[in-house]
C-alpha positions, 0 to 999 in steps of 0.5 A: 500500499502506497503511504500518505502523502500528508502522513509521511509530512507529519512524521517528517515534522514529528521526526523534528519536534521529538529530535533527542538533541541538546547543547553541550557546551559549545555544541549541539549533540544528538544524545544517545538513545537508550531504550531503558532510560530515555534522554527525556527521562534524563531530562526529568531526572535533571530537574528534579535533583536540581537545586532550583526544584529543591527550593520549590518545597519552600515556595508559595503556590496560592497561600503564603507560609500556610501553617497545614502541611496539607496546603500546596507548595511549589514543588508538590504542585509542579509534581502533581502536574507532571503526572497529569502531563504524562497522561496527557502526552501517552494518550496524545502519543496514542492518538499520533501512532493510530494516525500514523505521525509517530516515527518509528523511533518513537514509542507513545510514552516518550511523548509521557516523558516529555510532557512530563519533564516540562511540566516537572520544571514550569515554576521552576523560575518563579519568585518568592511570594508567586505572582504578588513577587512578580509585581513586586519585582515589576513595579520596583523597576517601573518606578521613575525614580529607579528607571531613570538612575539604574536603567537609563543606560540600558536597550529599551529591550533590556529595560522591558526585561526588568519591568516587565518580570515574568516567572516563565522567562525566568524559568528557561534562563534557570534550565538554560543559564543558571542551573549545573553548567552557570552561563555553559548550557544549564542543566543542558536538557533536549530541546523538545523538553525546552521547547514544550514548557514554553507557552510564550515563544517571544520576548519581553519586547514583543509581548509588549507590541502585543499588549501582553505581559506574558513572555518566556525569554530574556534578552540573555537567552534570545540566541539559545532560545532561537537555537532551540525552536530553529532547530525544531522547525518551530521559527518562521518569518514572524517569530515562532510557533509553540511546540505542540506539546506545549500545549498539553503542559499548559493544559496539565497546569490548568487542570490541576490549579482548577481543583486543588487551589478549592482543596487548599482553600477547604484546608484553610477554612477559607471556603466550605465544603458546599462551594466544591459541590457546588463549583462541579456541579455541572459535570456531577454526572460524569464523575461516576461518583455513588453518593453513598459512598461519598456519605460514607467517607469520615472526612471532608478532605477525604471526599475532596479527595475523591472528588479530584481525582474524578475531576482530573480523570474527566478532564484528562480525557476532555483535554485529549478530545480537544488536541485531537480536533484541533490538531491540524491547527496545532501542527500548522501553527495557527495562533488562534487556538491559543490554549486547548482548555479554551475550547473545551466541552461546554460542561466542563467549561461551565465547571472551569468557569465556576471554579475560576470565579471562587478563585478570584472571587473569594480565595484570592480576596482572603484577607491573610493571603493579601496582607502577606502579599503587600508585606512582600512588597516591602521585602523586595524594596528593601532587598533591589534597593540593596543589591541594585546600586552595589551592582551599579557602582561595581559596573561603573567602575566606581569606588565600593564602599565597605557596605558595597563590598559587602553586599558583592559578598552576600550575592556569592555564586550570583555576583558580577564579575568584571566581565559582565556589563551593567544588564548581565549584573542586574540579571545576576540580582534577578538570579539571586532574589528568585533563587531565595525561598520565601522564608530565606527572603523574609530572613533576608530582609529583615537582616538588611533593614538591621532588624 
């Protein structure tokens, strides 16, 4: 039987998209493909054992400094997202195999390994105090006084990296520049894993032109980003297309936070169990939960656990169906697809709308959470007020006071060097601060204040 030309074309496309290549110092190499331990499993292990991933255990997911040990931190969230991502990747792999689009070199499980690794790393660049920390960093650099005094010598593109700081771009920097082989390729992950982590394949200046605040690489990582996306066949005349598997990484994250943020709010008594039941009402008939069994469970925590498991299972299936429906558009780089969950079936969409409304209207407005986030602004200001001026003084080749010298010593391996320019020195300040845990950042801030 003659092979379908369209199938052959898709196989060629996936052969590029799944290429197990990585940067090894000054050159690109094809990783040895051991059937017992693929390069994508190695990616997962490199991320899991990295210092940056370990720090996520002490970083806020939604609720800072929660005293309840059942409440999620960033590391726990990342592990759960990676589990969901693995299922989405494997199921998508079988879909490709049935179509004849999956190259013979790969199995459906390999796609699961790629998405699992990408999901594990998706939050690895988040600063202390999560989105509150992101905003605090952005606002410090947007302050007119700081902007004029410390950023005036930078290019407009460089300024935007700081004024629109994004944990996604910091995550790409952590993986490709900071961990293990510092300034020499980072963790040296395979290109498919790196690209599958990227939701916003653009720079801060490109995002600003699109009236968006989300981007995935700084000017400092422009070259490696271009290298990855060019090699995988994702570079276009106008920019870059998303890797098809990145849609699964994004969906896995959304699937987890839609239900698990509510579960955490239950633990903290921010919402009651009736709120969870109300949110899931649109899909309740599809969850297959026996009412008698639910009533027999002796705690709301265990009841919520059962509901969570069924909701995640339902949403994994629904997400895979959307991927199949939009497969051709995704492979063609259609920019109108956006997120898979934007096209989910109506009852699941109604559940997600309920979950988001509860999250934004109730959970995010918890007074204890808000108070800590407000306090984090003072914490970030104190650190940046200390670190940036000292780095500026050093790079300007001005005499350093004893205090400035001590500040650079405090930064350790993140301190700027004689070879660095001002932009790089400021990036190293960002590296230092975002590498702190919530507690360490709080402790350091009090020390800098002389408290």
